[in-house]
C-alpha positions as CSV (number, residue, x, y, z in Angstrom):
1,M,0.0,0.0,0.0
2,K,1.2,3.5,-0.7
3,I,0.4,6.0,1.9
4,M,0.9,9.7,1.7
5,V,1.5,11.6,5.0
6,F,0.8,15.2,5.2
7,D,2.3,17.6,8.0
8,V,3.3,20.9,6.4
9,P,2.6,23.0,9.6
10,A,5.1,21.0,11.7
11,E,8.3,22.8,12.3
12,S,9.3,22.7,16.0
13,G,7.9,21.7,19.5
14,G,5.1,19.1,19.9
15,A,4.0,19.1,16.3
16,L,7.5,18.3,15.1
17,S,7.7,15.5,17.7
18,V,4.5,14.0,16.5
19,L,5.8,14.0,12.8
20,K,9.0,12.4,13.9
21,D,7.3,9.7,15.9
22,F,5.2,8.7,12.7
23,Y,8.4,8.9,10.6
24,N,10.3,6.6,13.0
25,E,7.6,4.1,13.2
26,Y,6.9,3.9,9.4
27,K,10.6,3.7,8.3
28,V,10.7,0.1,9.8
29,D,7.5,-0.9,8.1
30,E,8.6,-3.0,5.1
31,N,5.1,-3.8,4.1
32,N,4.0,-0.4,2.9
33,E,5.5,2.5,1.0
34,Y,5.3,6.1,2.4
35,I,5.5,9.6,1.0
36,F,6.0,12.3,3.6
37,V,4.9,15.8,2.5
38,V,6.4,18.5,4.8
39,S,7.5,22.2,4.8
40,K,10.9,22.8,6.4
41,P,11.8,19.6,8.5
42,E,14.8,17.8,6.9
43,L,13.6,14.2,7.1
44,E,15.9,11.6,5.3
45,G,14.5,9.4,2.6
46,T,14.8,5.7,3.2
47,K,14.1,2.5,1.4
48,N,10.5,2.7,2.0
49,I,10.0,6.5,2.5
50,K,10.1,9.4,0.1
51,V,10.2,12.9,1.4
52,L,8.6,15.8,-0.5
53,R,9.7,19.3,1.0
54,Y,7.9,22.6,0.4
55,P,9.5,25.2,2.6
56,W,7.7,28.1,0.7
57,I,4.5,27.0,2.4
58,K,5.8,29.0,5.5
59,N,6.0,32.3,3.7
60,S,2.4,33.2,4.5
61,W,-1.1,32.0,5.2
62,L,-2.0,32.7,1.5
63,H,0.8,30.2,0.5
64,R,-0.6,27.5,2.8
65,I,-4.1,27.9,1.5
66,Y,-2.9,27.8,-2.1
67,F,-0.9,24.6,-1.3
68,D,-3.9,22.9,0.5
69,N,-6.3,23.6,-2.2
70,F,-4.3,23.2,-5.4
71,I,-0.9,21.6,-4.9
72,A,-1.9,18.8,-2.3
73,P,-4.6,17.3,-4.4
74,K,-2.4,17.2,-7.3
75,I,0.4,15.6,-5.5
76,I,-2.0,12.9,-4.3
77,K,-3.1,12.3,-7.8
78,T,0.4,12.3,-9.4
79,H,1.6,9.7,-7.0
80,D,-1.4,7.6,-7.2
81,V,-1.6,6.8,-3.5
82,D,-3.9,4.4,-1.8
83,E,-4.5,6.3,1.4
84,V,-3.7,9.8,2.9
85,L,-2.8,10.5,6.5
86,S,-3.0,14.0,7.6
87,L,-1.3,14.9,10.8
88,Q,-2.5,18.6,10.5
89,N,-5.9,18.4,12.2
90,V,-7.8,18.6,8.7
91,I,-8.2,16.4,5.7
92,I,-6.8,17.2,2.2
93,P,-9.6,18.8,0.1
94,H,-10.6,17.9,-3.5
95,T,-9.6,14.2,-3.4
96,K,-11.6,11.1,-3.3
97,V,-8.7,8.9,-1.8
98,K,-9.4,7.4,1.6
99,Q,-8.1,9.6,4.3
100,K,-7.3,9.4,8.1
101,V,-6.9,12.6,10.2
102,Y,-4.9,13.0,13.3
103,V,-6.5,15.6,15.5
104,H,-4.3,17.1,18.2
105,N,-5.6,20.7,18.5
106,S,-7.9,20.9,21.5
107,L,-8.8,24.5,21.2
108,P,-12.1,23.9,19.2
109,F,-13.2,21.5,22.0
110,A,-12.1,23.6,25.1
111,E,-14.6,24.6,27.6
112,Y,-13.1,28.0,28.0
113,R,-14.1,30.3,24.9
114,F,-12.0,33.3,24.1
115,K,-13.6,36.6,23.2
116,F,-12.5,38.4,20.1
117,L,-11.0,41.4,21.9
118,E,-9.3,39.0,24.5
119,N,-7.2,37.1,22.0
120,K,-7.9,37.4,18.2
121,L,-5.9,34.5,17.2
122,L,-7.3,32.0,19.6
123,W,-10.9,33.3,18.8
124,V,-10.2,32.6,15.1
125,Y,-9.1,29.1,16.0
126,Q,-12.1,28.4,18.2
127,N,-14.8,30.0,15.9
128,I,-13.4,29.8,12.3
129,I,-10.7,27.2,11.9
130,S,-12.6,24.9,14.3
131,K,-15.2,24.5,11.4
132,S,-12.6,23.0,9.1
133,I,-11.5,20.6,11.9
134,F,-15.1,19.6,12.6
135,K,-15.9,19.1,9.0
136,S,-12.8,16.9,8.5
137,I,-13.6,14.8,11.5
138,K,-17.0,14.0,9.9
139,K,-15.7,13.4,6.5
140,A,-12.6,11.4,7.2
141,N,-12.7,7.7,7.0
142,K,-10.7,7.3,10.3
143,V,-9.9,9.7,13.0
144,I,-6.9,9.5,15.4
145,V,-6.9,11.5,18.8
146,Q,-4.4,11.3,21.6
147,T,-6.8,11.0,24.6
148,K,-10.0,9.6,25.8
149,W,-11.6,13.0,26.5
150,M,-10.9,14.0,22.9
151,K,-12.8,11.1,21.7
152,R,-15.7,11.7,24.0
153,A,-15.8,15.3,22.9
154,C,-15.8,14.3,19.1
155,I,-18.7,12.0,19.7
156,E,-20.6,14.4,22.0
157,I,-20.1,17.6,20.0
158,L,-20.2,16.2,16.5
159,K,-22.4,13.1,16.9
160,V,-19.8,11.0,14.9
161,N,-19.6,7.3,15.2
162,G,-17.2,6.4,17.9
163,N,-16.1,3.2,16.0
164,K,-14.2,5.5,13.6
165,I,-12.2,7.2,16.3
166,E,-8.9,5.7,17.5
167,V,-7.2,6.8,20.6
168,M,-3.4,6.8,20.2
169,A,-1.6,8.2,23.3
170,P,1.5,10.1,22.5
171,K,4.8,8.2,23.0
172,V,6.6,9.4,26.0
173,N,10.3,8.4,25.9
174,V,11.6,9.2,29.5
175,N,14.6,7.6,30.9
176,V,14.0,8.4,34.6
177,R,17.6,8.7,36.2
178,Q,16.4,10.2,39.5
179,Y,13.0,10.3,41.2
180,Y,11.7,13.2,43.2
181,K,13.3,13.4,46.6
182,Q,11.5,15.4,49.3
183,S,13.7,18.0,50.9
184,K,13.4,21.6,52.2
185,E,14.7,22.7,48.9
186,S,12.5,20.6,46.7
187,M,9.3,21.5,48.6
188,S,10.1,25.2,48.3
189,T,10.9,25.2,44.6
190,F,8.1,25.2,42.0
191,F,8.6,24.5,38.3
192,Y,6.5,25.4,35.2
193,P,7.9,24.2,31.8
194,A,5.6,25.9,29.3
195,S,5.4,28.3,26.4
196,G,4.1,31.8,26.7
197,V,0.7,31.1,25.1
198,E,-2.0,32.9,27.0
199,F,-3.9,29.7,28.1
200,K,-0.7,28.4,29.7
201,N,-1.8,30.8,32.5
202,H,1.4,32.0,33.9
203,K,-0.7,35.0,35.2
204,V,-2.3,32.9,37.9
205,I,1.1,32.0,39.3
206,V,2.3,35.5,39.4
207,E,-0.9,36.7,41.1
208,A,-0.5,34.0,43.8
209,C,3.1,35.0,44.4
210,M,1.8,38.6,44.9
211,E,-0.5,37.3,47.6
212,L,2.4,35.4,49.2
213,K,4.4,38.6,49.3
214,K,1.6,40.4,51.0
215,E,1.7,37.7,53.7
216,G,5.5,38.0,54.1
217,I,6.1,34.5,52.5
218,K,9.3,34.6,50.5
219,D,11.3,31.4,51.4
220,Y,10.5,29.8,47.9
221,K,11.2,30.2,44.3
222,V,9.3,29.7,41.0
223,I,11.0,28.7,37.8
224,F,9.5,29.6,34.2
225,T,11.1,28.3,31.0
226,L,10.6,31.7,29.5
227,K,12.8,34.6,28.5
228,G,10.2,37.2,29.5
229,N,9.9,38.7,26.0
230,E,7.8,36.0,24.2
231,N,4.7,38.3,23.8
232,R,3.0,41.3,25.3
233,N,1.3,39.2,28.0
234,I,4.6,37.7,29.2
235,Q,6.4,41.0,28.9
236,D,3.7,42.6,31.2
237,L,4.1,39.6,33.7
238,Y,8.0,39.9,33.6
239,K,7.7,43.6,34.4
240,R,5.4,42.8,37.3
241,V,7.8,40.2,38.6
242,K,10.7,42.7,38.5
243,K,8.8,45.6,39.9
244,F,7.6,43.7,43.0
245,D,10.7,41.7,43.4
246,L,8.9,38.3,43.2
247,P,11.0,35.1,43.5
248,I,10.1,34.0,40.0
249,Y,13.0,33.2,37.7
250,F,12.9,33.3,33.9
251,V,15.4,30.7,32.7
252,G,14.4,30.5,28.9
253,N,14.4,27.2,27.0
254,I,16.2,24.4,28.6
255,T,17.1,20.9,27.4
256,R,14.8,17.8,28.2
257,D,17.5,16.4,30.5
258,K,17.4,19.7,32.4
259,V,13.6,19.5,32.6
260,F,13.8,16.0,34.0
261,D,16.3,17.3,36.6
262,H,13.9,19.8,37.9
263,Y,11.2,17.1,38.2
264,S,13.5,15.3,40.7
265,K,14.0,18.4,42.9
266,S,10.9,20.7,42.6
267,I,7.1,20.6,42.5
268,L,5.4,21.0,39.2
269,I,2.8,23.8,38.9
270,F,0.6,23.3,35.8
271,P,-2.2,25.9,35.6
272,S,-2.7,25.6,31.9
273,Y,-6.6,25.2,31.2
274,I,-6.4,24.1,27.5
275,E,-4.4,21.1,26.6
276,T,-5.0,17.9,24.6
277,V,-2.4,15.9,26.8
278,G,-0.3,18.0,29.1
279,L,3.1,16.3,28.5
280,P,4.7,17.7,31.7
281,L,2.0,16.0,33.8
282,I,2.9,12.6,32.4
283,E,6.7,13.2,32.7
284,A,6.3,14.5,36.2
285,R,4.2,11.6,37.3
286,M,6.9,9.1,36.0
287,H,9.3,11.0,38.2
288,G,7.1,10.8,41.4
289,T,6.8,14.6,41.4
290,P,4.2,16.3,43.5
291,I,1.9,18.2,41.1
292,L,-0.3,21.2,41.5
293,T,-2.5,21.4,38.4
294,S,-5.7,22.9,36.8
295,N,-9.0,21.0,37.6
296,C,-9.6,20.1,33.9
297,V,-10.7,17.0,32.0
298,F,-7.2,16.5,30.5
299,S,-5.5,16.6,33.9
300,H,-7.8,14.3,35.5
301,E,-7.3,11.7,32.6
302,I,-3.6,11.7,33.3
303,L,-3.6,12.1,37.1
304,D,-6.5,10.3,38.5
305,G,-5.2,7.6,40.9
306,Y,-1.9,9.4,41.3
307,E,-1.3,10.1,45.0
308,Y,0.8,13.3,44.8
309,R,-1.5,15.5,42.7
310,Y,-3.6,18.5,43.8
311,F,-6.2,20.1,41.7
312,F,-7.2,23.7,41.7
313,N,-9.5,26.1,39.8
314,P,-7.1,27.7,37.2
315,F,-8.8,31.1,37.5
316,D,-8.8,31.0,41.4
317,T,-5.7,32.8,42.7
318,N,-6.6,32.1,46.3
319,K,-6.7,28.4,45.9
320,L,-3.2,28.3,44.3
321,Y,-1.9,30.7,46.9
322,N,-3.2,28.5,49.7
323,L,-1.6,25.4,48.1
324,I,1.7,27.1,47.7
325,S,1.6,28.7,51.3
326,S,0.8,25.4,52.9
327,I,3.7,23.6,51.1
328,V,6.2,26.3,51.9
329,K,5.2,26.3,55.5
330,D,5.6,22.5,55.6
331,S,9.0,22.6,54.1
332,N,10.2,25.0,56.9
333,E,9.5,22.1,59.3
334,I,11.9,19.8,57.5
């Protein structure tokens, strides 16, 4: 069978990891032939994999729209493929070839709805791009999602047959070298590895730290994997941290090994309220790390049954403040 895999948006981060996972799985499949269609990633061709690169797709949204509607269907026809696998949340238009779609964007299914003036881009994803994703889920022959809650959402919101939806959990390759060890330092250090996207919700941590400062609690530190200049929202938070001398450290991007090291000697705070999976929750659980996380469907799917997890309303500063305050006070007794 000849299968064409589309993933032109993937360039970095989680999307690139998903692309590489499928690539590594398929390159050892001797029973099928694969054609990967990408933009900038430099995947190597193998005995059973051919790679087609179109870096110009990244020039603008117009280039992407042109590619999707005119170039992609033509490529499918030219290579006479038997099946298409789209890793980009939507199917390829204008083709009758059997299609599978891998849906990993949870924004259209999120309970929290962004207002247009609050965040224009995220509003567009939830109210415009979501329509294409929903249409693709309905039209695809097979749908792949990463979590059980995403499958339930597809069935409940779109009324699609659950038999055509497959749950494929992301592969987490973690070599745990050192598990979390309780100490005064580890109980007074809080770690949040996340990008600066608004729904990652760094704001609630900063606000909780402001409350801690008012109470004179300062024997702790918080580590963000941000530089402080990612966007206007993060820049404003960075200024507040500096102005009020909060014990929050912006360390920038760090290696996965360094992330794992932090899991062994700090507490994970994860206040994000929109996630498909929430990879740090899985990684921290594997390290036996205590976790303070948002009370959301994705976090419950990963952490229910885990002893060292504490849920809080991601919009309730006082709840997070109380959790941190209690832990810091306990650490002083060690």
